[in-house]
C-alpha positions as CSV (number, residue, x, y, z in Angstrom):
1,M,83.5,188.3,69.7
2,L,83.9,186.9,73.1
3,F,81.7,187.8,76.1
4,L,83.9,187.5,79.2
5,G,83.7,188.2,82.9
6,H,80.9,188.6,85.4
7,F,79.3,191.7,86.7
8,E,76.8,192.5,89.4
9,H,74.1,194.7,88.1
10,T,70.5,195.6,89.0
11,I,67.2,195.1,87.2
12,D,65.3,198.4,87.8
13,T,61.6,198.9,88.6
14,K,60.8,199.0,84.8
15,N,62.4,195.6,84.3
16,R,65.4,197.1,82.5
17,L,68.9,195.6,82.8
18,A,71.9,197.7,81.8
19,I,74.3,195.6,79.8
20,P,77.8,196.0,81.5
21,A,80.0,198.4,79.4
22,E,82.7,195.8,79.1
23,L,80.2,193.4,77.4
24,R,78.7,196.3,75.2
25,D,82.1,197.1,74.0
26,V,82.4,193.8,72.1
27,F,78.8,194.0,70.8
28,D,78.8,195.2,67.1
29,E,75.3,196.2,65.8
30,E,76.4,195.4,62.2
31,I,77.4,191.9,63.2
32,H,75.1,191.2,66.1
33,G,71.9,193.2,65.4
34,T,70.3,195.8,67.7
35,A,68.8,193.5,70.3
36,F,69.4,190.5,72.5
37,V,67.1,187.4,72.6
38,A,66.3,186.3,76.1
39,A,65.8,182.6,76.2
40,P,65.7,179.6,78.6
41,G,69.3,178.4,79.0
42,A,70.8,174.9,79.3
43,T,72.0,175.8,82.8
44,G,68.5,176.6,84.1
45,S,69.3,180.3,84.0
46,L,68.2,183.1,81.7
47,W,70.5,183.4,78.6
48,L,70.8,186.5,76.5
49,W,72.0,185.9,72.9
50,P,72.8,188.6,70.3
51,E,69.8,188.5,68.0
52,R,71.8,187.5,64.9
53,T,73.8,184.8,66.8
54,F,70.4,183.4,68.0
55,A,69.0,183.5,64.4
56,D,72.2,181.8,63.0
57,L,71.9,179.0,65.6
58,A,68.2,178.6,64.8
59,S,68.9,178.3,61.1
60,E,71.5,175.5,61.8
61,L,68.7,173.5,63.3
62,G,66.9,173.3,60.0
63,G,63.1,173.4,59.8
64,S,60.7,171.7,62.2
65,L,58.4,170.7,59.4
66,L,60.4,167.5,58.9
67,G,62.3,167.6,62.3
68,D,62.3,164.7,64.7
69,E,60.4,164.7,68.0
70,D,63.3,166.0,70.1
71,Q,63.8,168.9,67.7
72,I,60.1,169.8,67.7
73,D,60.0,169.7,71.5
74,F,63.2,171.8,71.7
75,E,61.7,174.4,69.4
76,R,58.5,174.6,71.2
77,V,60.1,175.0,74.6
78,I,62.9,177.5,73.6
79,F,61.2,179.6,70.9
80,S,57.8,180.0,72.7
81,Q,59.5,181.2,75.8
82,S,62.1,183.5,74.2
83,A,61.7,187.2,73.7
84,R,63.5,189.9,71.6
85,C,64.9,192.6,73.8
86,P,66.1,195.7,71.9
87,I,69.0,197.7,73.3
88,D,68.0,201.2,74.2
89,S,70.3,204.3,73.8
90,A,71.5,203.9,77.5
91,G,72.6,200.3,76.8
92,R,69.7,198.7,78.6
93,I,67.3,196.0,77.7
94,R,63.8,195.4,79.1
95,L,63.2,191.9,80.2
96,P,59.6,190.5,80.0
97,D,57.8,189.9,83.3
98,R,57.2,186.3,82.4
99,L,61.0,185.5,82.2
100,L,61.8,187.4,85.3
101,T,59.2,185.5,87.2
102,R,60.2,182.2,85.8
103,Y,63.8,182.7,86.9
104,G,63.1,184.6,90.1
105,L,65.1,187.7,88.9
106,S,64.7,191.1,90.4
107,G,67.0,193.7,92.0
108,S,70.6,192.6,92.0
109,V,71.7,190.0,89.5
110,M,74.9,188.7,88.1
111,V,75.5,189.1,84.3
112,M,78.0,186.7,83.1
113,G,79.8,186.7,79.8
114,V,79.9,183.0,78.5
115,R,81.7,183.1,75.2
116,D,78.9,183.8,72.7
117,H,76.1,184.7,75.1
118,L,75.3,186.2,78.5
119,E,73.8,184.4,81.4
120,V,71.7,186.3,84.1
121,I,71.5,184.7,87.5
122,L,71.0,185.7,91.1
123,P,74.3,186.6,92.8
124,E,73.7,184.1,95.6
125,D,73.0,181.3,93.1
126,W,76.2,182.1,91.3
127,R,78.2,182.0,94.5
128,R,76.7,178.6,95.4
129,E,77.4,177.3,91.9
130,Q,81.0,178.6,92.1
131,A,81.6,176.7,95.3
132,S,80.5,173.4,93.7
133,L,82.3,173.9,90.3
134,P,85.3,171.5,89.6
135,S,88.7,173.0,89.9
136,E,90.2,174.9,86.9
137,R,92.7,172.1,86.6
138,D,89.9,169.5,86.3
139,V,87.9,171.7,83.8
140,W,90.9,172.1,81.5
141,R,91.7,168.3,81.8
142,R,88.1,167.4,80.8
143,A,88.1,169.9,78.0
144,R,91.3,168.5,76.5
145,Q,89.8,165.0,76.8
146,A,86.6,166.1,75.0
147,R,88.6,167.8,72.3
148,A,90.7,164.7,71.7
149,A,87.7,162.4,71.6
150,R,86.0,164.9,69.1
151,S,89.2,164.9,66.9
152,E,89.2,161.1,66.9
153,T,85.6,160.9,65.9
154,E,86.0,163.5,63.1
155,G,89.2,161.9,61.9
156,G,87.6,158.4,61.7
157,R,84.8,159.5,59.4
């Protein structure tokens, strides 16, 4: 499953966001569950993870009982600020007030498919970010370099 594309949608007065049909089409309840988990994202925007994907990632972290300080900090920040958002029959999720306030989201928003999750950002913030992103050529070059470095590291073990 890959979430792809970006779509301008609206958060309604009841704090509901309709998940774009193109993104719902790749969402499989048997595989992904019946909800998204809204969580703080690494880019400073609100991320939406299929609930089972989020649970799988959380399991990979291991337990915090014996975790190091960074892991404990990560878990406190991310899990305490996350929320389960069930998908209703119209393909909408209700976003908690606290997350909408934190990210300044209301009215028109951009919903972006980013491989295994969605990101929700204000359209003007996305346009500003797009203007400062590296070129496609540079992004591909950096990705190839990172992959080669990872292959060398894994091969040298």
